[in-house]
C-alpha positions in Angstrom: -75.2 -55.9 -82.1 -76.5 -59.4 -81.7 -77.2 -61.6 -84.7 -78.6 -65.2 -84.6 -77.8 -66.8 -87.9 -79.6 -69.9 -89.2 -79.3 -71.9 -85.9 -80.6 -75.4 -85.4 -80.9 -76.6 -81.8 -81.8 -80.1 -80.5 -82.3 -81.8 -77.2 -80.7 -85.2 -77.9 -82.6 -86.5 -81.0 -85.5 -84.0 -80.7 -84.8 -80.9 -82.8 -86.4 -77.7 -81.3 -85.2 -74.8 -83.5 -84.9 -74.9 -87.3 -82.7 -72.4 -89.1 -83.7 -69.6 -86.8 -82.4 -66.1 -87.7 -83.0 -62.8 -85.9 -81.1 -59.8 -84.7 -81.1 -57.1 -82.0 -79.7 -53.8 -83.3 -77.7 -51.5 -81.0 -80.2 -49.7 -78.8 -83.1 -51.9 -80.0 -85.8 -53.7 -78.1 -86.9 -56.9 -79.8 -89.6 -59.2 -78.4 -89.8 -62.9 -79.2 -93.4 -64.2 -79.0 -95.3 -67.5 -79.6 -97.3 -70.1 -77.9 -95.9 -72.4 -75.1 -93.4 -75.0 -76.4 -92.4 -73.3 -79.7 -88.8 -72.8 -78.7 -88.6 -69.3 -77.2 -86.6 -70.2 -74.1 -84.4 -72.6 -76.1 -83.5 -69.6 -78.3 -82.5 -67.5 -75.4 -80.6 -70.3 -73.8 -78.7 -70.7 -77.1 -78.0 -67.0 -77.2 -76.6 -67.2 -73.7 -74.5 -70.3 -74.4 -76.4 -72.7 -72.1 -77.2 -74.7 -75.3 -75.0 -75.1 -78.3 -76.5 -75.0 -81.8 -75.9 -78.0 -84.1 -75.8 -75.5 -87.1 -75.5 -71.8 -87.5 -73.8 -69.2 -85.3 -74.3 -66.4 -82.8 -72.6 -63.1 -83.5 -72.0 -60.4 -80.8 -70.7 -57.0 -81.9 -69.2 -58.6 -85.0 -67.6 -61.5 -83.1 -68.5 -65.1 -83.4 -69.4 -66.3 -79.8 -71.0 -69.6 -80.7 -68.5 -71.6 -78.7 -68.2 -69.1 -75.9 -69.3 -70.2 -72.4 -72.2 -68.5 -70.6 -70.0 -66.7 -68.0 -67.8 -65.4 -70.9 -70.8 -64.0 -72.6 -71.8 -62.2 -69.4 -68.3 -60.7 -69.2 -68.6 -59.7 -72.9 -71.6 -57.6 -72.0 -74.8 -59.8 -72.2 -76.9 -59.9 -69.1 -79.6 -62.6 -68.5 -82.7 -62.9 -66.3 -84.0 -66.5 -66.9 -87.6 -67.6 -66.7 -89.0 -68.2 -63.2 -87.2 -65.4 -61.4 -84.5 -67.7 -60.0 -82.5 -66.5 -56.9 -80.3 -68.1 -54.3 -83.0 -68.6 -51.7 -80.6 -69.1 -48.7 -78.8 -65.9 -49.4 -80.0 -62.4 -48.6 -81.0 -59.9 -51.3 -77.7 -58.1 -50.7 -75.7 -61.4 -51.0 -77.6 -62.3 -54.2 -76.5 -59.0 -55.8 -72.9 -59.4 -54.5 -72.6 -62.8 -56.1 -72.6 -61.3 -59.6 -70.4 -58.2 -58.8 -67.2 -60.0 -60.1 -68.9 -60.7 -63.4 -69.5 -57.1 -64.1 -68.0 -55.7 -67.3 -66.2 -53.1 -65.2 -65.0 -55.6 -62.6 -65.6 -55.1 -58.8 -65.8 -51.3 -59.1 -68.2 -51.5 -62.0 -70.2 -54.1 -60.2 -70.5 -52.0 -57.1 -71.8 -49.1 -59.2 -74.1 -51.6 -60.9 -75.7 -52.6 -57.6 -76.5 -49.0 -56.8 -78.0 -48.4 -60.2 -80.1 -51.6 -60.0 -81.4 -50.6 -56.6 -82.3 -47.1 -57.9 -84.3 -48.9 -60.6 -86.0 -51.2 -58.1 -86.3 -49.2 -54.9 -88.6 -51.9 -53.4 -85.5 -54.0 -52.8 -83.6 -51.5 -50.6 -85.5 -52.2 -47.4 -85.3 -56.0 -48.2 -81.5 -56.2 -48.4 -81.1 -58.3 -45.3 -84.0 -60.6 -46.1 -83.3 -64.1 -47.5 -84.4 -64.4 -51.1 -86.5 -67.5 -50.3 -88.9 -65.3 -48.3 -89.6 -62.8 -51.1 -92.9 -62.6 -52.9 -92.9 -63.6 -56.6 -92.8 -60.0 -57.7 -90.0 -59.1 -55.3 -88.0 -62.2 -56.5 -88.5 -61.1 -60.2 -87.2 -57.7 -59.4 -84.2 -59.2 -57.7 -83.6 -61.4 -60.7 -83.7 -58.4 -63.0 -81.5 -56.4 -60.7 -78.9 -59.2 -60.6 -78.7 -59.2 -64.4 -78.2 -55.4 -64.4 -75.4 -55.5 -61.8 -73.1 -56.8 -64.5 -73.8 -53.5 -66.4 -74.6 -55.3 -69.7 -74.9 -53.7 -73.1 -77.6 -56.3 -74.0 -80.2 -57.5 -71.5 -81.9 -60.8 -72.2 -85.2 -61.3 -70.4 -87.3 -64.5 -70.4 -91.0 -64.0 -69.4 -90.4 -61.2 -66.9 -94.2 -60.9 -66.2 -94.8 -64.6 -65.5 -96.7 -65.2 -62.3 -96.5 -61.6 -61.2 -99.2 -59.5 -59.7 -100.5 -56.6 -62.0 -99.0 -53.8 -59.9 -95.5 -55.3 -60.1 -95.9 -55.9 -63.8 -96.4 -52.1 -64.2 -93.3 -51.4 -62.2 -91.3 -53.9 -64.3 -92.6 -52.4 -67.5 -91.6 -48.9 -66.3 -88.1 -50.2 -65.4 -87.7 -51.9 -68.9 -88.9 -48.7 -70.6 -86.4 -46.6 -68.6 -83.5 -48.9 -69.4 -84.4 -48.8 -73.1 -85.5 -45.3 -73.7 -83.4 -43.3 -71.3 -80.3 -45.4 -70.9 -80.2 -46.8 -74.5 -79.8 -50.4 -73.3 -80.5 -53.1 -76.0 -83.0 -55.7 -74.9 -84.1 -59.1 -76.1 -87.4 -60.0 -74.5 -89.5 -63.2 -74.5 -93.0 -62.4 -73.5 -96.4 -64.0 -74.0 -98.3 -60.9 -72.7 -98.9 -59.3 -76.2 -100.0 -55.9 -75.0 -97.0 -55.7 -72.7 -94.8 -56.4 -75.6 -96.5 -54.0 -77.9 -96.1 -51.1 -75.5 -92.3 -51.7 -75.1 -90.8 -53.3 -78.2 -89.6 -51.8 -81.4 -89.6 -55.0 -83.3 -91.1 -58.5 -82.9 -90.3 -62.1 -83.9 -92.9 -64.8 -83.8 -91.8 -68.5 -83.4 -94.1 -71.4 -84.3 -92.9 -75.1 -84.2 -89.3 -73.9 -83.9 -89.3 -71.6 -86.9 -89.5 -67.9 -87.4 -92.9 -67.4 -89.0 -93.3 -63.6 -88.7 -91.2 -60.6 -87.8 -91.3 -56.9 -88.2 -92.1 -53.5 -86.6 -94.4 -53.7 -83.6 -96.3 -50.7 -84.9 -97.5 -53.0 -87.7 -98.5 -55.8 -85.4 -101.5 -54.1 -83.7 -103.8 -54.7 -86.7 -102.2 -57.9 -88.0 -104.8 -60.5 -87.2 -102.9 -63.3 -88.9 -100.0 -62.8 -86.5 -102.2 -62.5 -83.5 -103.8 -65.9 -84.3 -100.3 -67.4 -84.0 -100.1 -65.9 -80.5 -103.5 -67.1 -79.3 -103.4 -69.7 -76.5 
């Protein structure tokens, strides 16, 4: 479904990713892990077209999308919830969801259906539809960010640190929502997460980055007892 092939990415003269390759199969859930500053968010921003690789390419459903703009990738079926649960703080929850309706794969009708599906997945948001996003708690804002990504009805959902700064009870709700999307709805998911146990419970496969390179990858079922990989994830 998604294939990252030997990409190099730099910020001006500072190279961050070095010949990184990984893939997300149709219906798979892949978690990218590693310490802070190793290039995880850079990888996701490159997948989404926010950054352009200086070498390598990004393939989506057999199509080279390396030069495709972010909004075009969303229309092609890739949804993104960036790090930091960003919202439009002056808009209400309902308005935040409405903003992305036009970007839905199914157009306005598909987007409207996507809003209902997202609210079913995050029912805490229903009584908050008229509240401005700037007055939401961190957990509520994260659920809104995830819901906005789902309104576009993506075939691949890209999530950057969905548990960051969230209280434990909301983390469990977000985990349940991701599990529902993956297991019951068959949605493919690319997840960046530092909370190892959270990743182990959800993901089929893992990729570990260190100093901008892929240093380990495999089935998450093999990761539980792999002390060498766990040392790479220690803060």
